[in-house]
Every structure is written in structure tokens, then in C-alpha cells.
C-alpha positions in Angstrom: 89.4 92.2 80.8 86.9 91.5 83.9 86.0 88.2 82.2 89.4 86.8 82.9 88.8 86.9 86.5 87.7 83.2 86.9 89.0 80.2 88.6 91.9 78.9 88.0 93.1 82.1 87.0 92.6 84.1 90.1 94.1 81.4 92.4 97.0 81.0 90.0 97.9 84.9 89.6 97.8 84.8 93.5 100.5 81.9 93.3 102.7 83.9 91.3 102.2 86.8 93.1 103.4 85.7 96.5 105.9 83.0 95.6 106.7 83.5 92.1 109.9 84.4 91.0 110.9 88.1 89.7 111.5 86.4 86.0 108.2 84.1 86.9 106.0 86.8 87.4 107.2 88.9 84.5 107.2 85.5 81.9 103.1 84.6 83.5 101.5 86.6 85.9 102.2 89.9 84.0 100.2 88.4 81.0 97.7 86.8 82.9 97.0 90.5 84.6 96.7 92.0 81.1 94.4 89.1 79.7 97.0 87.7 77.2 96.9 84.2 78.0 94.7 81.6 80.7 96.3 79.1 83.1 95.3 76.2 84.8 95.7 74.5 87.6 96.7 70.2 87.3 96.4 68.9 90.9 92.7 66.8 91.0 93.9 62.9 89.6 91.9 60.2 88.7 93.2 57.4 90.5 93.5 58.6 94.0 90.8 60.6 96.4 92.5 64.3 95.3 90.5 66.4 98.6 93.5 64.6 100.9 96.5 66.2 99.0 98.9 64.3 100.9 97.7 61.7 97.9 98.8 63.0 95.1 100.9 61.0 93.1 102.2 62.5 89.8 106.1 62.1 90.1 108.6 65.1 89.6 112.0 64.0 89.4 115.0 65.7 88.8 118.0 65.4 86.1 120.6 67.6 86.4 118.9 70.9 85.4 115.9 69.6 84.7 112.3 68.2 86.2 110.7 65.3 84.6 107.0 65.1 85.5 105.2 62.1 85.2 101.6 61.6 85.8 97.8 62.0 85.1 95.1 64.8 86.1 91.6 65.8 85.5 89.6 68.3 86.3 91.8 70.9 84.9 89.6 73.8 84.2 90.6 76.1 81.6 93.3 74.1 79.8 90.8 73.6 76.4 91.0 77.0 75.8 93.1 77.8 73.3 94.5 80.8 75.1 95.9 78.5 78.0 99.7 78.7 78.2 100.7 77.9 81.4 100.0 75.3 84.2 100.6 75.1 87.6 100.9 71.5 88.8 101.2 69.7 92.2 103.3 66.8 92.3 106.0 64.6 94.2 109.7 65.3 94.4 110.7 63.7 97.8 109.0 60.4 98.9 111.5 59.4 101.8 110.4 62.9 103.4 106.9 63.4 105.8 103.7 63.5 104.2 103.4 67.4 104.1 106.8 67.7 102.8 106.6 65.1 99.5 104.5 67.8 97.5 106.4 70.8 95.2 104.1 72.8 92.8 105.8 73.7 89.6 105.1 75.8 86.2 104.4 73.5 83.3 104.3 75.6 80.2 101.2 73.8 78.3 103.1 73.7 74.7 105.8 71.5 76.2 106.7 68.3 74.5 104.9 65.1 76.5 101.8 67.2 78.0 98.8 65.6 76.1 95.2 66.6 76.6 93.5 63.0 76.5 89.5 64.2 76.5 87.4 67.0 77.6 85.2 66.2 80.9 81.6 67.1 81.5 79.9 68.9 84.3 76.0 66.5 84.7 75.9 67.3 81.1 77.8 70.3 80.6 81.3 70.8 78.4 81.6 75.0 79.6 83.5 75.2 76.3 86.1 76.6 75.5 87.6 76.3 78.6 86.3 72.8 79.6 87.7 70.7 82.3 89.7 68.2 80.7 92.0 65.0 82.1 95.7 65.4 80.9 98.4 63.2 80.8 102.0 63.9 81.3 104.7 61.8 80.3 108.5 62.6 81.0 107.3 66.4 80.8 110.5 68.1 81.1 111.2 72.0 82.6 113.6 73.6 83.9 114.3 73.9 87.3 113.9 77.6 87.7 110.1 76.8 87.1 110.0 75.1 90.7 107.5 77.3 92.7 109.2 78.6 96.4 111.3 75.3 96.2 111.1 71.3 96.6 108.2 70.4 99.6 106.4 73.4 99.7 103.6 72.6 97.7 100.8 71.5 100.3 102.0 75.1 102.3 101.2 76.7 98.4 97.9 75.2 98.4 96.8 75.9 101.2 97.5 80.0 100.7 96.1 79.4 97.3 93.3 77.3 97.8 91.6 79.1 100.6 91.1 82.4 98.5 89.9 80.2 95.8 87.6 79.3 97.4 86.3 82.8 99.0 86.2 83.4 95.5 83.8 80.8 94.2 81.3 82.0 97.3 81.2 85.2 96.2 80.3 83.7 92.8 77.8 81.7 94.1 76.5 84.8 95.7 76.1 86.9 92.8 74.5 83.2 91.1 71.8 83.1 94.0 70.6 87.5 93.5 70.2 86.3 90.0 67.7 83.0 90.8 66.3 85.0 93.6 65.5 87.6 90.9 63.8 85.5 88.2 61.7 83.7 90.9 60.3 87.0 91.6 59.8 88.2 88.3 58.1 85.2 87.3 56.2 84.6 90.5 54.5 88.2 89.6 53.9 88.2 86.1 52.9 84.1 85.9 49.0 84.1 85.8 47.7 80.2 87.2 44.3 79.4 88.6 43.5 83.4 88.0 45.8 84.4 90.4 49.6 85.2 90.0 51.7 82.7 91.9 52.7 85.4 94.0 49.4 85.1 95.6 49.6 81.5 96.0 50.2 79.5 99.1 53.5 80.8 101.1 55.5 81.9 98.0 56.4 85.1 100.2 57.2 83.0 102.9 59.6 81.3 101.0 60.8 84.0 99.5 61.8 86.0 103.0 63.3 82.9 104.0 65.9 82.6 101.0 67.0 86.5 101.3 67.2 85.3 105.2 69.6 82.7 103.5 71.8 84.5 101.5 72.4 87.4 103.3 73.6 85.2 106.4 75.5 83.5 103.4 77.2 87.1 102.3 77.9 88.1 105.5 79.6 85.0 106.6 81.4 85.5 103.1 82.5 89.2 103.5 83.6 88.2 107.5 85.9 85.8 106.5 87.2 87.5 103.5 88.1 90.3 106.2 90.3 87.9 107.8 91.6 86.7 105.0 93.0 90.1 104.2 94.4 90.6 107.4 95.8 86.7 108.3 95.9 85.1 104.9 94.4 82.3 103.4 96.1 79.4 105.3 96.4 80.5 108.5 94.5 79.0 110.9 92.7 81.8 112.1 90.6 82.1 108.7 90.9 77.9 108.1 87.3 77.4 110.0 85.5 80.7 108.1 87.0 79.2 104.8 85.0 76.1 105.3 82.4 77.2 106.7 81.3 79.7 104.1 82.0 76.7 101.3 79.5 74.6 103.1 77.0 77.6 103.9 76.9 79.6 100.4 76.6 76.3 98.1 73.7 75.4 99.9 72.0 79.1 100.2 72.2 78.9 96.3 70.8 75.5 95.5 68.0 76.5 97.9 67.1 79.5 95.9 68.1 78.0 92.2 65.7 75.0 93.4 62.9 77.3 94.4 63.4 79.2 91.4 63.0 76.2 89.0 60.1 75.5 90.6 58.6 77.7 90.0 59.2 78.4 86.4 57.8 75.0 86.2 59.4 73.4 83.1 60.8 76.0 81.7 63.5 76.0 84.3 64.6 73.0 83.3 65.3 74.1 80.1 68.1 76.1 78.6 65.5 79.1 77.8 66.8 80.4 81.8 69.6 80.0 83.3 68.5 78.3 86.1 69.2 74.3 84.9 72.7 75.5 84.4 72.8 76.9 88.2 71.8 74.1 90.1 75.0 72.0 88.5 76.7 74.9 89.9 75.3 74.8 92.8 75.7 70.9 93.1 79.2 71.2 91.8 80.4 73.6 94.2 79.7 70.9 97.2 82.7 69.1 95.8 84.7 71.9 94.0 87.9 72.6 96.2 87.1 70.0 98.4 83.7 68.4 99.3 81.1 69.3 102.4 82.5 66.2 104.1 86.3 68.2 104.5 85.3 71.1 105.2 82.6 69.9 108.0 85.5 67.9 109.3 87.2 70.9 109.8 84.8 73.1 111.2 83.8 70.3 114.0 88.1 69.6 115.0 88.6 73.2 115.6 85.0 73.9 117.0 85.7 71.1 119.6 89.8 71.2 119.9 89.7 73.6 122.7 87.1 71.1 125.0 89.6 68.2 123.8 92.7 70.0 124.8 91.4 71.2 128.8 89.9 67.3 128.6 93.5 66.2 128.2 95.2 69.0 130.5 92.4 68.0 133.0 93.5 64.2 132.8 96.9 64.9 133.1 96.8 67.2 136.1 94.7 64.1 138.0 97.1 62.0 137.3 99.5 64.0 138.4 98.2 64.8 141.4 97.0 60.9 142.1 100.7 60.1 141.7 102.3 62.3 143.9 99.9 61.4 146.7 101.3 57.7 146.5 104.6 59.3 146.4 104.1 61.2 149.4 102.5 58.2 151.1 105.4 55.7 150.2 107.8 58.5 151.3 106.1 58.5 154.9 106.1 55.2 155.0 109.5 54.7 154.5 110.3 57.4 157.5 108.2 55.7 159.7 110.2 52.3 159.0 113.4 54.6 160.0 112.1 55.3 163.2 
């Protein structure tokens, strides 16, 4: 069932494996692993900047032995598929708590009354049928209390554990796509003749191919290192946070550069759907937003990189202040002693 090992199923499987109860695993994880069903992830919302998960507004309210869910989600990848039977939803259960303890994640059977798929969304003109990325409205959707994942207020914790490895998966697939684009570029350049020579013999194409190979392999090695660290420390750990952010910026850039050059070598054909390059260019662009925009990841990288220097600067300032206050205090004490004499 290799074709089922894609987003969002991979991430949802990991969530159920790490945080699901035995019953949740039996009911939803095993069928996902068997390729019998598919799933969706209901996090992003149209009314708020969802790259900051604390903005999520979908309401999860407890009523006795039930949770009642109300909200609007979109970019719910996979929800249009007839095989999509379960969604993992992020919403707020307790708005009076600190920002990172308000969110919870809960399992939503997609055939629940009140779940409505409003419309499919397109990604720069592509609808990605049959799975798609629809907008989903939830109106008074009732699910049992047993559907909560890990407990109330643990949603942000789950999100960090889920999205980290999910970003690694995106980057792994993107590197494969870059390899395909580079292969198509080289084949086209060696076989297409223009002005009496193959494209490969024209200009500086060889240099460009070499630079693309360097960029792809740099990205691959960074992803391999990141994946090893995720295996060792976990996807939501401090040790992996910066690395995940780095690959999420570097890999789409390598993919975009490779696909752009491949399209150029293919000429007008590269813009058509006769080749997979036009779609690959859309994927490269979308990956700079999917699972967090570049700006969020660059912010993570810069903050983590500068943190030791900021701490050192604050420590030095504190030590200087303490020393100054100590000198001033000592001076006052000596004046008092002379006054007694």
C-alpha cells in the first residue's frame, strides 16, 4: 500500500501511534496502516493566521460525555477522498488557560452529523483530485469524550510532535521530485538540438547542472542529518527544532531552482502537462507555505542561533550590575565606619 504513505496519513498515523489509546489505535490506526481507509488533518482556518497555532479558534466544548465542535477549517488535505473516514482536529477547549494550554486535538469521524465539505480548493489551478484540499465546516458536531487525544490542553504538544516529522516527510518527497526534474533536464539537454548543437553543448548548462547537483545533495544530507536527530530526540524536541526549520527552507529552494531550470531547458513543453515539471513548480512554491511559511522557520533558525549570544550578553550585564552595586555598597559601608570613628 505504498500509495497511502503520503500526507496527511503519515503524520496522522504517527499521532495515533504516539498519543492514541489502545481503542483509538485499534479503530483508526490499524485500518490506516492496512491502507483500508484514509484520513485528514483539520488545523488550518480561513479566519486566522494559522501558522501561529495559538490563533486557532475552532471551539471544542464539553457537554457531559460528549464534546461539541464548531468551527471552519480549510486546506484539509484528503478530506474529499471517499476513503477518508477520520480527521484529527485542533481546536480550543479552555480559553482561560495560558496560550499554549488552550488547544486540544480530537478525533472526528468524517461521517459525523454536522461535518460539511463546503468546496474544494485549488493549488495554483490544480485541484489534486480525488483527495483534494477542501474547506470543511463543523456545526455542532458531537463526538464522545473518548475521542480526545492525550487529554485537554495537550494539542500544542501534539502539533509539535506531528508537524516536525511531517516536514521531514515533505522534504524527502521534494528531494525525489528534484532528482526527477534534474534527470529530465539532462535527458532533454542531451537530445534536443538547437542551432546545430544539443542544448547541453550550448552556453553554461554544464555549470548549471553541476550547481544543481551540489544544491540537491546539500539538501539531501541536511535532511538525513535532521531525520537521524528526529529518530534520536523526537520531532518536537529542542535538539531538532532548528534542523527541521532549516530543511523546510533549504529543500523547497533546491527543488524550485532545479524545476525552474528544467522548465527552461524544455521550453514551451515545460509549461504544459505533457511533462510533470509545471506541477512540480507548483509543489515547490506551495512547500514554502505548507506546514509553516519560510518566514516562521527563518525566525526559528535565527532565534535559536542567536540565543547563546543573547544569554551571554544578559549574563554579562547582570554581572556588571552586581559588581557595580557591590562596589557602591562597599563604599557606603566604609563611609559609615569612618563616621563612627
